C-alpha positions in Angstrom: 2.4 61.1 6.0 4.5 59.6 8.8 3.3 60.8 12.2 6.6 62.4 13.3 6.9 64.4 10.1 3.3 65.5 10.4 3.9 66.6 14.0 6.9 68.8 12.9 4.5 70.7 10.6 2.3 71.4 13.5 4.9 73.0 15.7 4.5 76.7 16.7 7.9 77.3 15.2 8.1 75.2 12.1 11.5 73.9 10.9 13.0 75.6 7.8 15.0 72.5 6.9 13.7 69.0 6.7 16.3 66.2 6.3 14.9 62.8 5.3 17.5 60.1 5.1 17.9 56.3 5.1 17.7 53.2 3.0 14.0 52.9 2.6 13.8 54.8 -0.7 10.2 54.1 -1.3 8.8 55.5 2.0 11.3 58.4 1.9 10.4 59.5 -1.6 6.7 59.2 -0.8 7.1 61.3 2.3 9.1 63.9 0.4 6.2 64.3 -2.1 3.7 64.5 0.8 5.8 67.0 2.6 6.1 69.2 -0.5 2.4 69.2 -0.9 1.8 70.0 2.8 4.2 72.9 2.9 2.9 74.3 -0.3 -0.7 74.1 0.9 0.1 75.6 4.2 1.3 78.8 2.5 -1.7 78.9 0.2 0.4 77.7 -2.8 4.1 77.8 -3.2 6.7 77.5 -6.0 8.4 74.1 -6.0 12.0 74.0 -7.0 13.8 70.7 -7.3 17.5 69.9 -7.5 19.5 66.7 -8.0 22.6 66.8 -5.9 24.4 64.6 -8.4 23.9 67.2 -11.2 23.4 70.6 -9.7 26.3 72.7 -8.5 26.8 73.5 -4.8 26.4 77.3 -5.4 23.2 76.9 -7.4 21.5 74.9 -4.6 22.7 77.2 -1.9 21.6 80.3 -3.8 18.1 78.9 -4.5 17.6 78.4 -0.7 19.3 81.6 0.5 17.9 84.2 -2.0 14.4 85.4 -1.8 12.4 85.0 -5.1 12.3 88.1 -7.3 8.5 88.5 -7.1 8.1 87.3 -3.5 5.8 84.4 -2.5 6.4 81.2 -0.7 8.8 78.5 -2.0 9.7 74.9 -1.3 13.2 73.8 -2.4 13.9 70.1 -2.6 17.4 68.6 -2.9 17.3 65.0 -3.9 20.1 62.4 -3.8 22.0 64.4 -1.3 24.2 61.3 -0.6 26.0 62.0 -3.9 27.6 65.1 -2.4 30.9 64.3 -0.7 30.6 64.3 3.1 32.6 67.6 3.5 30.3 69.3 1.0 27.2 68.1 2.8 28.5 69.6 6.1 29.6 72.8 4.3 26.1 73.1 2.7 24.3 72.8 6.0 26.8 74.9 7.9 26.2 77.8 5.4 22.4 77.6 6.0 22.3 77.0 9.8 24.4 78.9 12.3 22.5 78.1 15.5 19.2 77.2 17.2 17.7 80.7 17.3 14.9 81.9 15.0 17.2 84.2 13.2 20.3 81.9 13.2 19.8 80.5 9.7 20.3 81.7 6.1 17.2 80.2 4.6 15.2 83.0 2.7 11.9 84.1 4.2 8.9 82.1 3.3 11.2 79.3 2.1 11.4 75.7 3.3 14.2 73.3 2.3 13.7 69.5 2.0 16.8 67.3 1.7 16.5 63.7 0.7 19.4 61.3 1.2 19.8 57.5 0.8 22.7 57.6 3.3 22.2 55.9 6.7 24.1 58.8 8.4 23.9 62.6 8.4 26.0 65.4 9.8 24.5 64.8 13.2 26.4 67.6 15.0 25.1 70.3 12.6 21.5 69.0 12.9 21.7 69.1 16.6 23.3 72.6 16.6 20.4 73.8 14.3 17.8 73.2 17.1 14.3 73.9 16.0 15.6 75.1 12.6 16.3 71.6 11.4 14.1 68.4 11.6 15.7 65.1 10.7 13.8 61.8 10.0 15.3 58.4 9.4 13.8 55.9 7.1 15.4 52.6 7.9 15.4 49.5 5.7 12.3 47.4 6.2 12.6 44.1 7.9 11.2 40.9 6.5 7.8 41.0 8.3 7.4 44.8 7.5 8.2 44.1 3.9 5.6 41.4 3.7 3.0 43.7 5.4 3.9 46.3 2.8 3.3 43.8 0.0 -0.2 43.2 1.3 -0.8 46.9 1.8 0.4 47.7 -1.7 -1.9 45.0 -3.1 -4.8 46.4 -1.2 -4.1 49.9 -2.5 -4.5 48.5 -5.9 -7.8 46.8 -5.1 -6.2 43.3 -4.7 -6.0 40.8 -1.9 -2.9 38.7 -1.5 -2.5 35.4 0.4 0.1 35.3 3.2 2.2 32.7 1.4 2.2 34.7 -1.8 3.3 37.9 0.0 6.0 35.9 1.7 7.2 34.4 -1.6 7.4 37.8 -3.3 9.4 39.2 -0.3 11.8 36.2 -0.3 12.3 36.4 -4.0 12.8 40.2 -4.2 14.1 41.1 -0.7 13.0 43.9 1.6 13.5 46.9 -0.8 10.0 48.5 -0.7 10.4 50.3 -4.0 11.3 47.0 -5.8 8.4 45.2 -4.0 6.0 47.9 -5.1 7.1 47.4 -8.7 6.8 43.7 -8.4 3.2 43.9 -7.2 2.3 46.3 -10.0 3.9 43.9 -12.6 2.0 41.0 -11.1 -1.3 42.8 -11.3 -0.7 43.5 -15.0 0.2 39.8 -15.5 -3.0 38.6 -13.9 -5.3 41.1 -15.6 -8.3 43.0 -14.4 -10.5 40.0 -13.7 -8.2 38.5 -11.0 -8.4 40.4 -7.7 -6.9 37.8 -5.4 -3.2 36.7 -5.6 -2.2 33.3 -4.5 1.1 31.4 -4.4 0.0 29.6 -7.5 -0.2 32.9 -9.3 3.3 33.8 -8.2 4.6 30.5 -9.7 2.7 31.1 -12.9 4.1 34.6 -13.2 7.7 33.7 -12.6 7.7 30.1 -13.7 9.0 27.4 -11.5 11.9 29.1 -9.8 14.0 26.3 -8.3 15.7 28.6 -5.8 12.4 30.0 -4.5 10.8 26.6 -4.5 13.5 25.0 -2.4 13.1 27.7 0.1 9.3 26.9 0.2 10.3 23.3 0.7 12.6 24.2 3.6 10.0 26.4 5.2 7.4 23.6 5.1 9.9 21.1 6.6 10.7 23.5 9.5 7.0 24.0 10.1 6.6 20.1 10.1 4.1 20.3 7.2 4.6 17.2 5.0 1.7 18.0 2.5 3.2 21.5 1.7 6.7 20.1 1.6 5.8 17.3 -0.9 4.1 19.9 -3.1 7.2 22.1 -3.1 9.4 19.0 -3.7 7.4 18.1 -6.7 7.8 21.7 -8.1 11.5 21.8 -7.5 12.1 18.5 -9.2 10.0 19.6 -12.2 12.4 22.6 -12.6 15.2 20.2 -13.6 17.2 20.3 -10.4 18.5 16.9 -9.3 18.1 15.4 -5.8 21.8 16.0 -4.8 21.4 19.8 -5.4 18.2 19.8 -3.3 20.0 17.9 -0.5 23.0 20.2 -0.6 20.7 23.3 -0.4 18.8 21.9 2.5 22.0 21.0 4.3 23.3 24.6 3.9 20.0 26.1 5.2 20.1 23.8 8.2 23.6 24.8 9.0 22.5 28.4 8.9 19.8 27.6 11.5 22.4 25.8 13.6 24.5 28.9 13.7 21.5 31.0 14.6 20.4 28.5 17.2 23.9 28.7 18.8 23.7 32.5 18.9 20.2 32.2 20.5 21.5 29.8 23.2 24.4 32.1 24.0 22.1 35.1 24.2 23.6 36.8 21.2 21.1 39.2 19.5 20.6 39.2 15.8 21.8 42.2 13.7 18.8 44.4 12.8 17.7 45.1 9.3 18.8 41.9 7.5 15.6 39.9 6.7 17.6 36.7 5.9 19.1 36.8 9.5 15.8 37.7 11.0 14.2 34.7 9.2 16.9 32.3 10.3 16.6 33.4 14.0 12.8 33.0 13.8 13.0 29.5 12.4 15.9 28.5 14.7 13.7 29.3 17.7 11.4 26.4 16.7 14.1 23.8 16.8 16.7 22.6 19.3 20.4 22.3 18.4 20.1 18.6 18.9 17.1 18.4 16.5 19.0 20.4 13.8 22.0 18.1 14.2 19.8 15.1 13.6 18.3 16.7 10.5 21.7 17.4 9.0 22.7 13.8 9.6 19.5 12.6 7.9 20.3 14.7 4.9 23.9 13.3 4.8 22.4 9.8 5.0 20.1 10.5 2.0 23.1 11.9 0.0 25.0 8.6 0.6 22.0 6.5 -0.3 21.8 8.2 -3.8 25.5 8.3 -4.5 26.0 4.6 -3.6 22.9 3.5 -5.5 21.3 2.2 -2.3 18.0 4.0 -3.2 16.5 5.7 -6.2 16.2 9.5 -6.2 12.4 9.8 -6.0 12.0 7.3 -3.1 15.0 8.7 -1.3 13.7 12.3 -1.5 10.2 11.3 -0.4 11.6 9.5 2.6 13.9 12.4 3.4 11.1 14.9 3.4 8.9 12.7 5.5 11.7 12.1 8.1 12.7 15.8 8.3 9.2 16.9 8.8 8.8 14.3 11.6 12.0 15.5 13.3 10.8 19.1 13.1 7.7 18.2 15.0 9.4 16.3 17.7 9.2 17.7 21.3 10.9 19.3 23.0 11.8 21.9 20.4 13.7 24.2 22.7 
């Protein structure tokens, strides 16, 4: 369980309402389950009542929280998908249950705890603050790229697998940073590999999804930015096997380089990246390795290769081999800042 949620359970005056919200569905749902179990265990066993805010009525949910059970005993009520309630209904629901910060200033029935789970990035903050110790709110923000890659490795380890860094990176770049989707992808990959394969490599990813030209050209670009010609040639061979032509590869590389040029410009002007978007984070991370002048030379080199192919001055295979070699050499040039 997350440390701040666990700390709330240890307070002398435990909250009666736990509001878990944010875009990280996987971590939030997992925490809801852990919180239900912890609250039930703390009372020696409690009834668990669950509602879906998209299907249950406002009055049914409010009554379940406010009315003591007929035969007594402890109870944990969970309201999931709270974001499906209109904003005014969310505020009305909380306002009915919490009138102030005092121990008696709430309408939650004795020996009852309420857990609210919402995918929304925002909550009725004023009402939460007004509730004082009666309400505890916990945000589950969307994972960043590095966090998502670490999660892939953790999920693999949980299943008794080890996964190479490049393989974890490939899965995250292919799926994004949604932890729930990433968990499902690792599980599917484990089934694909079978019980005898306990280590996942980039080659296993390629075998599982086939040669994905979009993913492979990103691998090519990453290798170029790292100045690693051996890895870049391997990725180039894969992307050309997928049926894509050299002009498509060049166009994609040019677009990715222009993205780095914009990120480099922001870095040079002291503009900070917007948090939460793994694509932006990756662009800023790669742009820090290269100067604006180097990026401009790399774009010009791609443009030259495009002309060489379109005018027939050079064949596709030779042109692409020379382009990759030159781009890797440019990326390794000093100074990079």
